[in-house]
C-alpha positions, 0 to 999 in steps of 0.5 A: 101811556096808560097809567102813571106806573107804565114804563116802556119796555126795552132791551139793554145790553148786559155785557155793557151793564153788569149790575141792575143799577147799571142797566137802569141808568142805561134804560133811563139814558136811552129813554131821556134821549127819546124824550128830549127828541120829542120835546125838540121836535126831532126824529126818534127813528134812530133812538130806542124804540118806545111803544107809544106815539112820539107826542109831547104828552107821552114824552112829558109822562115818560120824563116824569117817570124817569126823574122818579127812577133817577131820584128814588130807585136808582140810588137804592139799586146803587146801594144794593150794588155796594152790598153785593159780594163779587 
């Protein structure tokens, strides 16, 4: 996966995810499905495309990054959304 700061790119539908926090949450969910499929030895064919081979090593690396996003970045994005004036 390159280095520890790499995250696979993904298209997230904005209509279903109107805020940055919603989009990040949707990104994490889709990537977590990929990670779980790889760890479980299942096909990733019908999941979000990820630009790395579906290996256990790549799944572990991506899984760790997703934990960081959910614990450190997503709460801040949600807090920022609370300050938005709509």
